[in-house]
N, C-alpha and C positions, 0 to 999 in steps of 0.2 A: 393488501397483498404482501407488502414488506413492512409489517408492523414491527415495533421493537420486540425483540425476543431475547430472553436472558439465558438461554441455553449456551453453554460453552461450546467451543469448537471440539471435535473429537478426533482421535487418531484413526488409523486404517481398521482397527478392530471395533470401533464404535464407542471406545472408552473416553469420557471427558478428558480434555487436555487441561491440566492444572499445575504442571511444574516443568522440570527439566529432565531430559532422558533420551530415549531412542524410540524409533517407531515400533508400534506394537505393544508398548508398555503402559499406554495411557498418558503418555507425555510427549512433548514435541520431539521430533527427530532433530538432532543438531550436529553441527560439524564445523570445521574451519577449512579453508582452502586458499591457495594463493590466487591473487588476481594481479592485473597489471598495476594496481595502486597499492598493494600490500595484502593484508590478510582479510578474508571475508568470513564472517560467522553466519551460519545458516540454521534456520529453524523450519521444519516442514510440518504442516498441519493438514488434516482432512476436515473440510467443512461440508455439512450435509444439506444446507438449504440456503436460500437467500437471506432468511432471518439471522442464521448463524454467521454469514458473511458480513452482514451489517454489524453484528455484535463483535466479530473480530476487529472491524474498523474502530469501534468505540474503545475496545481494549488497547489497540495500537495507538490510539490518540493520547492515551495516558503517558506514553513514552516519547511522544514527539515534542519538539521544542523549536522556538524560532530559529531559522536557518537550515532546518532539515529539508532535504530533497528526497522525495519518494517517487520512484519510477515503477509504473504499473504495466505488466505485460501479460497478455492473454488474448485469445480469440475474441471475436465479436460475441457478446453474450456471456462471457465468461464470469462476469461479476465485478469488473473494475470500478464501475460507477456505483454499484451497491456498496462496495468496500469503501469508497470515498464518501458516500452518504453517511456511513457509520462514523468515519473520521470527523466529518463535519459536526455530527451530533456530539461526539466525544470532546471536541474542541470548543463546543458552544458557540458556533458561528451563526450568523444571520442568513436567512434565505435558504430556499430549498436547493439541495445539491442535485443537479441533474447533469446529463452529459453536455459538455460544452462543444459538441461536435461543430456546430455551425457558427459559433462565436469564437472558437478557438481557446479562449480563456475567460474564466470568471473569477472575481475576487469576492470572498465571503468575509466580511469583517467580523471580528469577534465581539460577542455580546458579554463576555466574562473577563475582559481585560487580558485576554490571552493573544496568542498569534493569529493573524488572519489566515484563511486557507485560500491559496491560489490554485485552482483547479484548471489544468491545461489538457487539451486533447491535441496531440501532435500528429494524429493520423494523416491529415491532409497536408501537412508540411513536409518538405523535402528533407534531405539529410543535413546534419551539422548544425552548430550553433548559429551560424550566420542568419538563417531564416528565423531563428528564435529571438534574435536580438531586438526586433521590433516589439516584442512583448515585454521587454525590460525585466525578465526574470532575474538577472543578476542584481537589479536594484531592489526587487521585491524580496529576494531570498533571505537576507539577514534578519528581517523582522517578521517573516511569514513562514508557514509550512507550505511548501510548493509540492503538489502532487501532479505528475505528468503521465497521462495515459499515452501509450504508444511512444515512449521517450527513448527506447534503446537506440544508440547510435546518434542521438540528437542533443541530449542535454548533459551528458557525463561531464563535460568540461565546466559545468557551473560549480561543481563541488567534488573534491576528492573523497568526502565522506557522503555516502548516499545509501538509501535503503531500496533495494530492488525487490519488487514483489511479483513473483510469477505465478499465475493462476491457470492451472490445467484442468480441462474438463473433458468428459467423454465426447467423442465427435461422432457424426453420422446421425441417423434417425433415432434419436433418444430423448427421453424426457428426464434423464438422470440429472438431478441437481447437485450431486456430489462433486466437490472441487478439491483438488490437491493444491495447497497454497504454500509456496516456498518463499520464505523471507530471507534475503541475503543482505546482511549489513556489511557494507564496504567501507573500510577505513576505521581509525581508532574510535570515532564517535559511537560506533556500534559494537564495540568490544563486549559490552554487558547485555547484549540483546537478549540472550536466553533467560537471564535472571530478570530483566525488566518485564518480560512477558509472563513470568511465572505468577 
């Protein structure tokens, strides 16, 4: 069902995303905006299927490094875990990447001398970093890539530099698999996000 797929993400016109630019031109929509911690760089993509979401995760893994914090936001079934599965494949980590809903966090060690993937589901946790402290994410972060589903308002204090991924999908009674994915790189670490994804 979610076999590896090599098709690139596409923009809103169905054109493959391959470089930098604006929506409707076959390339990611981009921009910068102010945030509470500095400038944010945004890239917006349209993903047509779970296979393309997983492929986006593999592409994104190529730009991740130890110490990166990735926050995933989207409704249930939006594709957060599917994207993380692609990240795990791209990072070359051990173990199947599945939703950590009931265990809260899973650590996937690298099989290729790269960073481990720490996959957290903060859905059942209350607000703030206080409840997250038991997970020792601040200890794991320097040598790992930490991906937190449902992390908005809970883990921002871990790093001034973070990648926020917002996945929007059609709501209601629909079988539409199209997703609008907005990547927002916050902080100096992500200044070159557009070029790194090209």
